Residue frames as qw, qx, qy, qz and C-alpha x, y, z in Angstrom:
[[0.859, 0.380, -0.335, -0.070, -6.91, 123.89, 2.81],
 [0.537, -0.613, 0.579, -0.025, -4.75, 121.36, 4.59],
 [0.797, 0.457, -0.385, -0.089, -2.54, 119.45, 2.19],
 [0.555, -0.578, 0.588, -0.110, -0.75, 116.57, 3.86],
 [0.175, 0.369, -0.885, -0.222, 1.26, 113.56, 2.76],
 [0.244, 0.165, 0.925, -0.240, -1.29, 111.24, 4.44],
 [0.497, 0.579, 0.282, -0.582, -4.05, 113.12, 2.61],
 [0.400, 0.587, -0.529, -0.463, -2.25, 112.61, -0.69],
 [0.015, -0.176, 0.984, 0.016, -1.74, 108.90, 0.09],
 [0.375, 0.354, 0.748, -0.417, -5.44, 108.49, 0.89],
 [0.480, 0.634, -0.023, -0.605, -6.55, 110.47, -2.19],
 [0.377, 0.522, -0.667, -0.374, -4.42, 108.47, -4.61],
 [0.264, -0.110, 0.945, -0.158, -5.15, 105.09, -2.97],
 [0.523, 0.469, 0.623, -0.345, -8.61, 105.28, -4.57],
 [0.482, 0.787, -0.058, -0.382, -7.48, 106.44, -8.02],
 [0.895, 0.401, 0.029, 0.190, -5.58, 105.29, -11.08],
 [0.229, 0.840, -0.352, 0.344, -2.76, 107.61, -10.05],
 [0.797, -0.569, 0.182, -0.086, -1.95, 105.29, -7.11],
 [0.919, 0.058, 0.089, 0.380, 0.96, 103.46, -8.78],
 [0.403, 0.676, -0.066, 0.614, 2.59, 106.70, -9.90],
 [0.365, -0.812, 0.138, -0.433, 2.13, 108.19, -6.44],
 [0.830, -0.510, 0.223, -0.020, 3.50, 105.29, -4.38],
 [0.862, 0.330, -0.047, 0.381, 6.44, 104.72, -6.76],
 [0.221, 0.683, -0.292, 0.632, 8.05, 107.80, -5.21],
 [0.477, -0.198, -0.678, 0.523, 9.37, 107.67, -1.67],
 [0.239, -0.802, -0.509, 0.201, 7.67, 109.72, 1.07],
 [0.311, -0.561, 0.054, 0.766, 10.22, 112.57, 0.90],
 [0.122, 0.033, 0.578, 0.806, 9.76, 112.96, -2.87],
 [0.115, -0.630, -0.723, -0.259, 5.94, 112.85, -2.52],
 [0.276, -0.763, -0.340, 0.475, 6.13, 115.59, 0.12],
 [0.235, -0.369, 0.295, 0.850, 8.31, 117.70, -2.17],
 [0.043, 0.314, 0.727, 0.609, 5.78, 117.13, -4.98],
 [0.173, -0.765, -0.616, 0.069, 2.98, 118.39, -2.75],
 [0.263, -0.686, -0.058, 0.676, 4.91, 121.56, -1.88],
 [0.191, -0.146, 0.543, 0.804, 5.81, 122.08, -5.57],
 [0.019, 0.512, 0.786, 0.346, 2.23, 121.46, -6.66],
 [0.162, -0.830, -0.426, 0.321, 0.97, 124.17, -4.30],
 [0.261, -0.517, 0.223, 0.784, 3.64, 126.53, -5.61],
 [0.144, 0.109, 0.706, 0.685, 2.57, 125.89, -9.21],
 [0.096, -0.614, -0.742, -0.250, -1.18, 126.20, -8.59],
 [0.241, -0.675, -0.404, 0.569, -1.06, 129.22, -6.28],
 [0.117, -0.098, 0.328, 0.932, -0.58, 131.46, -9.29],
 [0.239, -0.402, -0.677, -0.568, -4.33, 130.81, -9.81],
 [0.506, -0.638, -0.076, -0.576, -5.32, 131.78, -6.28],
 [0.024, -0.431, 0.764, -0.480, -4.69, 130.91, -2.66],
 [0.645, -0.026, 0.551, -0.529, -7.89, 128.97, -1.96],
 [0.406, 0.323, -0.745, -0.420, -7.32, 125.86, -4.03],
 [0.920, -0.131, -0.051, -0.367, -9.35, 122.63, -4.00],
 [0.554, -0.516, 0.653, 0.018, -7.30, 119.90, -2.26],
 [0.850, 0.261, 0.452, 0.066, -8.03, 117.46, -5.10],
 [0.521, 0.845, -0.084, 0.086, -6.37, 119.84, -7.58],
 [0.139, -0.805, 0.571, -0.089, -3.21, 119.95, -5.49],
 [0.716, -0.214, 0.664, -0.018, -3.09, 116.16, -5.06],
 [0.797, 0.529, 0.284, 0.064, -3.63, 115.68, -8.85],
 [0.319, 0.903, -0.271, 0.101, -0.93, 118.21, -9.64],
 [0.414, -0.661, 0.624, -0.050, 1.52, 116.56, -7.24],
 [0.808, 0.044, 0.583, 0.073, 1.09, 113.14, -8.87],
 [0.654, 0.743, 0.117, 0.081, 1.36, 114.69, -12.32],
 [0.046, 0.908, -0.415, 0.036, 4.67, 116.30, -11.38],
 [0.602, -0.415, 0.682, 0.034, 6.07, 112.81, -10.72],
 [0.803, 0.380, 0.458, 0.038, 5.44, 111.76, -14.34],
 [0.464, -0.056, 0.460, 0.755, 7.36, 112.11, -17.59],
 [0.166, 0.720, 0.565, 0.367, 4.29, 113.85, -19.07],
 [0.261, -0.914, -0.156, 0.269, 4.89, 116.75, -16.68],
 [0.472, -0.441, 0.368, 0.669, 8.43, 117.24, -18.00],
 [0.328, 0.336, 0.641, 0.607, 7.07, 117.30, -21.55],
 [0.012, -0.848, -0.520, -0.098, 4.31, 119.76, -20.66],
 [0.381, -0.706, -0.027, 0.596, 6.82, 122.32, -19.34],
 [0.230, -0.279, 0.497, 0.789, 7.88, 122.90, -22.92],
 [0.567, 0.445, 0.133, -0.680, 4.30, 122.99, -24.33],
 [0.219, 0.277, -0.853, -0.384, 5.02, 119.80, -26.24],
 [0.820, -0.020, 0.117, -0.559, 2.47, 117.06, -26.91],
 [0.989, 0.103, -0.098, 0.032, 4.90, 114.24, -27.61],
 [0.310, -0.747, 0.575, 0.122, 8.38, 113.03, -26.89],
 [0.939, 0.338, -0.039, -0.045, 10.48, 110.84, -29.15],
 [0.369, -0.644, 0.628, 0.234, 13.81, 109.10, -29.37],
 [0.159, -0.160, 0.866, 0.447, 14.93, 107.66, -32.69],
 [0.309, -0.172, -0.683, -0.639, 11.90, 105.95, -34.16],
 [0.310, -0.476, -0.795, 0.214, 9.96, 105.73, -30.85],
 [0.100, -0.314, 0.015, -0.944, 7.47, 108.46, -29.98],
 [0.143, -0.477, -0.804, 0.326, 4.94, 108.87, -27.17],
 [0.090, -0.445, -0.286, -0.843, 2.06, 111.28, -27.84],
 [0.082, -0.282, -0.697, 0.655, 0.11, 112.99, -25.05],
 [0.097, 0.746, 0.644, 0.137, -2.63, 114.64, -27.11],
 [0.145, 0.669, 0.069, 0.726, -3.34, 118.33, -27.24],
 [0.275, -0.136, -0.567, 0.764, -2.77, 120.45, -24.16],
 [0.222, -0.739, -0.488, -0.407, -5.90, 121.94, -22.62],
 [0.554, -0.773, -0.183, 0.249, -4.19, 123.14, -19.45],
 [0.090, 0.946, -0.311, 0.024, -1.50, 125.83, -19.10],
 [0.614, 0.481, -0.573, 0.253, 2.08, 124.71, -19.41],
 [0.213, 0.284, -0.762, 0.542, 3.16, 122.59, -16.42],
 [0.514, -0.102, 0.433, -0.734, -0.37, 122.18, -15.05],
 [0.220, 0.082, 0.972, -0.004, -2.01, 118.78, -14.78],
 [0.303, -0.217, -0.559, -0.740, -5.02, 118.45, -17.09],
 [0.465, -0.490, -0.737, 0.017, -6.91, 116.81, -14.17],
 [0.292, -0.423, -0.379, 0.769, -5.98, 119.67, -11.79],
 [0.067, 0.050, -0.248, -0.965, -7.01, 122.23, -14.42],
 [0.378, -0.366, -0.713, -0.464, -10.35, 120.46, -14.85],
 [0.435, -0.533, -0.639, 0.343, -10.93, 120.54, -11.08],
 [0.214, -0.304, -0.141, 0.918, -9.95, 124.22, -10.89],
 [0.186, -0.030, -0.375, -0.908, -12.20, 125.30, -13.73],
 [0.442, -0.381, -0.739, -0.335, -15.14, 123.09, -12.69],
 [0.314, -0.314, -0.668, 0.597, -15.10, 124.30, -9.08],
 [0.033, -0.834, -0.479, -0.272, -16.90, 127.49, -10.03],
 [0.444, -0.779, -0.087, 0.434, -14.49, 129.54, -7.90],
 [0.333, -0.404, 0.433, 0.733, -12.39, 130.43, -10.93],
 [0.590, 0.712, 0.172, -0.338, -13.45, 132.07, -14.17],
 [0.621, -0.078, 0.563, 0.539, -11.85, 131.02, -17.44],
 [0.429, 0.843, 0.054, -0.321, -11.29, 133.30, -20.40],
 [0.512, 0.732, -0.441, -0.090, -9.29, 132.31, -23.44],
 [0.883, 0.076, -0.439, 0.144, -8.15, 129.09, -21.73],
 [0.349, 0.243, -0.534, 0.731, -6.75, 130.94, -18.71],
 [0.353, -0.645, -0.621, 0.271, -8.11, 131.48, -15.22],
 [0.114, 0.534, 0.016, 0.838, -9.07, 135.04, -14.52]]
């Protein structure tokens, strides 16, 4: 697996995550890629590149911050943003989780990779 900034740029250029991805400068995107690998490597060392790129973009969003606390919404005064129920482990992108579990390389039991 070769995860690169140019690979992340190319991956997100074709997806709805493009605006989120390019809103961060190159240094921050690179840090997001490193952090994404750190987060996902708890599930194994041979990760699909798409899962890492999805996780990196997710880590640049407010939804990621909310997911770290296993919350499904965030609110201030009378304004609230809901993110639906969590299907992925805390801090893991739902899109990355879907890629990991659909790849067939990982078994899932009780909502966790085994």
